[in-house]
C-alpha positions as CSV (number, residue, x, y, z in Angstrom):
1,X,-0.7,1.0,5.2
2,X,-1.9,2.2,1.9
3,X,-5.0,4.1,0.9
4,X,-8.1,2.4,-0.6
5,X,-7.1,2.7,-4.2
6,X,-4.1,0.4,-3.7
7,X,-6.4,-2.3,-2.4
8,X,-8.6,-1.8,-5.5
9,X,-5.6,-2.9,-7.6
10,X,-5.2,-5.9,-5.4
11,X,-8.9,-6.7,-5.7
12,X,-8.7,-6.7,-9.5
13,X,-5.5,-8.6,-9.8
14,X,-4.9,-12.4,-10.1
15,X,-1.3,-11.8,-9.2
16,X,-0.1,-8.7,-7.3
17,X,3.6,-8.0,-7.3
18,X,5.2,-5.8,-4.7
19,X,7.9,-3.9,-6.7
20,X,10.5,-4.0,-3.9
21,X,13.8,-4.2,-5.8
22,X,13.6,-0.7,-7.3
23,X,15.3,2.3,-5.7
24,X,14.1,3.4,-2.3
25,X,12.7,7.0,-2.3
26,X,12.9,8.6,1.1
27,X,10.5,11.4,0.0
28,X,7.8,9.0,-1.2
29,X,5.0,7.0,0.4
30,X,7.1,3.9,1.2
31,X,7.4,4.6,4.9
32,X,4.5,6.9,5.7
33,X,0.8,7.6,5.3
34,X,-1.8,9.8,6.9
35,X,-4.6,9.3,9.5
36,X,-7.5,11.6,10.4
37,X,-7.2,13.3,13.8
38,X,-9.1,16.0,15.7
39,X,-6.3,18.3,14.7
40,X,-6.5,17.4,11.0
41,X,-4.8,14.8,8.8
42,X,-1.4,13.8,10.3
43,X,1.5,11.6,9.1
44,X,2.4,8.2,10.5
45,X,6.1,7.9,9.5
46,X,8.4,4.9,10.0
47,X,11.9,6.2,10.6
48,X,14.5,4.6,8.4
49,X,18.3,4.6,8.8
50,X,19.8,7.6,7.1
51,X,23.1,5.9,6.4
52,X,22.8,3.6,3.4
53,X,19.1,4.3,2.7
54,X,19.9,7.5,0.9
55,X,22.6,6.0,-1.3
56,X,21.9,5.9,-5.0
57,X,20.5,2.5,-6.1
58,X,19.6,1.1,-2.6
59,X,16.6,-1.2,-3.3
60,X,13.5,-0.9,-1.2
61,X,13.8,-4.4,0.2
62,X,17.1,-3.5,1.8
63,X,15.9,-0.3,3.5
64,X,16.2,-0.8,7.3
65,X,14.0,0.7,10.0
66,X,15.8,2.8,12.6
67,X,16.4,0.6,15.7
68,X,15.7,1.7,19.3
69,X,13.1,4.2,18.2
70,X,9.6,4.5,19.8
71,X,7.8,5.0,16.5
72,X,5.7,1.8,16.9
73,X,4.3,2.9,20.2
74,X,3.7,6.4,18.9
75,X,1.8,5.1,15.8
76,X,-0.4,2.8,17.9
77,X,-1.1,5.5,20.5
78,X,-2.0,7.9,17.7
79,X,-4.4,5.4,16.0
80,X,-6.1,4.6,19.3
81,X,-6.5,8.2,20.2
82,X,-7.9,9.2,16.8
83,X,-10.1,6.2,16.2
84,X,-11.1,4.8,19.6
85,X,-14.6,6.1,19.1
86,X,-15.0,5.0,15.5
87,X,-17.9,2.6,14.9
88,X,-15.7,-0.4,13.9
89,X,-12.5,0.3,15.9
90,X,-12.9,-2.6,18.3
91,X,-13.3,-5.4,15.7
92,X,-9.9,-4.3,14.2
93,X,-8.1,-3.3,17.4
94,X,-6.3,-6.7,17.8
95,X,-5.2,-6.7,14.2
96,X,-3.7,-3.2,14.4
97,X,-2.0,-4.0,17.7
98,X,-0.4,-7.1,16.1
99,X,1.2,-4.9,13.4
100,X,3.2,-3.1,16.0
101,X,3.9,-5.9,18.5
102,X,7.3,-6.9,17.0
103,X,8.2,-4.8,14.0
104,X,10.8,-6.4,11.7
105,X,14.1,-4.8,10.9
106,X,13.3,-4.2,7.2
107,X,10.8,-1.7,6.0
108,X,9.5,-3.8,3.2
109,X,8.8,-6.7,5.5
110,X,6.6,-4.5,7.7
111,X,4.8,-2.8,4.8
112,X,4.2,-5.9,2.8
113,X,3.0,-7.9,5.7
114,X,0.6,-5.3,6.9
115,X,-0.7,-4.7,3.3
116,X,-1.4,-8.4,2.9
117,X,-3.2,-8.7,6.3
118,X,-5.3,-5.6,5.6
119,X,-6.2,-7.1,2.2
120,X,-7.5,-10.2,4.0
121,X,-9.4,-8.0,6.5
122,X,-11.1,-6.4,3.4
123,X,-12.1,-9.9,2.2
124,X,-9.4,-10.2,-0.5
125,X,-8.3,-13.8,-0.3
126,X,-7.9,-14.9,-3.9
127,X,-5.0,-12.7,-5.1
128,X,-1.6,-14.3,-5.2
129,X,1.2,-12.0,-3.8
130,X,4.8,-12.0,-5.0
131,X,7.9,-9.8,-4.5
132,X,9.8,-8.6,-7.5
133,X,13.0,-9.2,-5.5
134,X,12.2,-12.9,-5.7
135,X,12.0,-13.0,-9.5
136,X,15.7,-12.3,-10.4
137,X,14.8,-9.5,-12.9
138,X,17.2,-7.7,-15.2
139,X,17.0,-4.6,-17.3
140,X,15.7,-1.1,-16.6
141,X,12.3,0.6,-16.5
142,X,10.1,-0.8,-19.2
143,X,12.3,-3.8,-20.0
144,X,12.4,-4.7,-16.4
145,X,8.6,-4.4,-16.0
146,X,8.0,-6.5,-19.1
147,X,10.4,-9.1,-17.9
148,X,8.4,-9.2,-14.6
149,X,5.1,-9.6,-16.4
150,X,6.6,-12.3,-18.6
151,X,7.8,-14.3,-15.6
152,X,4.4,-14.3,-14.0
153,X,2.7,-15.2,-17.3
154,X,0.7,-12.0,-17.4
155,X,-1.5,-11.1,-20.4
156,X,-3.0,-7.9,-18.9
157,X,-1.4,-5.3,-16.7
158,X,-3.3,-2.9,-14.5
159,X,-1.2,0.2,-13.6
160,X,-1.7,3.3,-11.5
161,X,-2.4,6.4,-13.7
162,X,0.8,8.1,-12.8
163,X,2.8,5.5,-14.8
164,X,1.4,7.0,-18.1
165,X,4.4,9.4,-18.2
166,X,7.0,6.6,-18.6
167,X,5.3,3.4,-19.8
168,X,6.2,2.4,-23.3
169,X,2.7,1.4,-24.6
170,X,4.1,0.2,-27.9
171,X,6.5,-2.3,-26.1
172,X,3.5,-3.7,-24.3
173,X,1.6,-4.2,-27.5
174,X,4.6,-5.9,-29.1
175,X,4.8,-8.3,-26.1
176,X,1.0,-9.1,-26.5
177,X,0.3,-7.7,-23.0
178,X,-2.7,-5.4,-22.8
179,X,-2.4,-2.3,-20.6
180,X,-5.0,-0.6,-18.5
181,X,-4.7,2.4,-16.2
182,X,-6.7,2.2,-13.0
183,X,-9.2,5.0,-12.5
184,X,-9.4,6.1,-8.9
185,X,-12.9,7.6,-8.4
186,X,-14.4,6.8,-5.0
187,X,-17.3,8.3,-3.1
188,X,-16.9,10.2,0.1
189,X,-17.8,8.5,3.4
190,X,-18.3,9.9,6.9
191,X,-15.1,10.5,8.7
192,X,-14.8,11.4,12.4
193,X,-13.1,14.7,11.7
194,X,-14.3,16.6,8.7
195,X,-13.5,17.9,6.1
196,X,-13.1,14.7,4.1
197,X,-9.6,13.6,3.2
198,X,-9.5,10.9,0.4
199,X,-5.8,10.2,0.8
200,X,-5.7,8.6,4.2
201,X,-4.7,5.0,5.1
202,X,-7.4,2.4,4.5
203,X,-7.6,1.9,8.2
204,X,-9.8,5.0,8.3
205,X,-12.3,3.3,6.0
206,X,-12.2,0.0,7.9
207,X,-12.8,1.8,11.2
208,X,-15.7,3.7,9.8
209,X,-17.4,1.1,7.6
210,X,-16.2,-2.2,8.9
211,X,-17.2,-5.3,6.9
212,X,-18.9,-2.9,4.3
213,X,-15.5,-1.1,3.6
214,X,-15.2,-2.9,0.2
215,X,-18.5,-1.4,-0.9
216,X,-16.7,2.0,-0.8
217,X,-13.9,0.8,-3.0
218,X,-15.1,-1.7,-5.6
219,X,-18.7,-2.5,-4.5
220,X,-22.2,-1.2,-4.1
221,X,-21.3,2.4,-3.1
222,X,-19.2,2.9,-6.2
223,X,-21.9,2.0,-8.7
């Protein structure tokens, strides 16, 4: 369940592609994020099978969640304990409970579904979602990314700022695809347990600001 900057990218995009056929990174953010608790910011981590998931080249969409683990109950209990007194916890309680009711076997199925449903809760209903694993892409790194953009008919690509270190800007220019790096610059809002942590899941913002959450990402509060 990503942080608010991820949903800003979704809000700005006509087509948002989950890049799920690149290598799974067990030390990244694919299977975890933080919530605010009375004891500070804490991780919610989805356990994945060690065998196979750590093999070189395993794509994200094949990473499997560890079966017979009580992670879903632990996540839900932690969220309820930390946010039960938040101003807008109750309006989103049923949504969050549904995330954990019957978790799928594959990590990407869980994370993509929850992201799409959280986007809808934020009022984002006009963006088209695709998975790169559905597009039958070839090539590596920049060539693969340009192939993806060509397949979806893109003329403009919005990237996170960390991609500056590896994106070939000249190749984008040659393909007549303009390139933009998203700027993540958001105001602080009141959290239940100070000090403020900007890197927590967007659930924190939804529970604190409710229907006005978008104002703290792309709306009035960011002007």
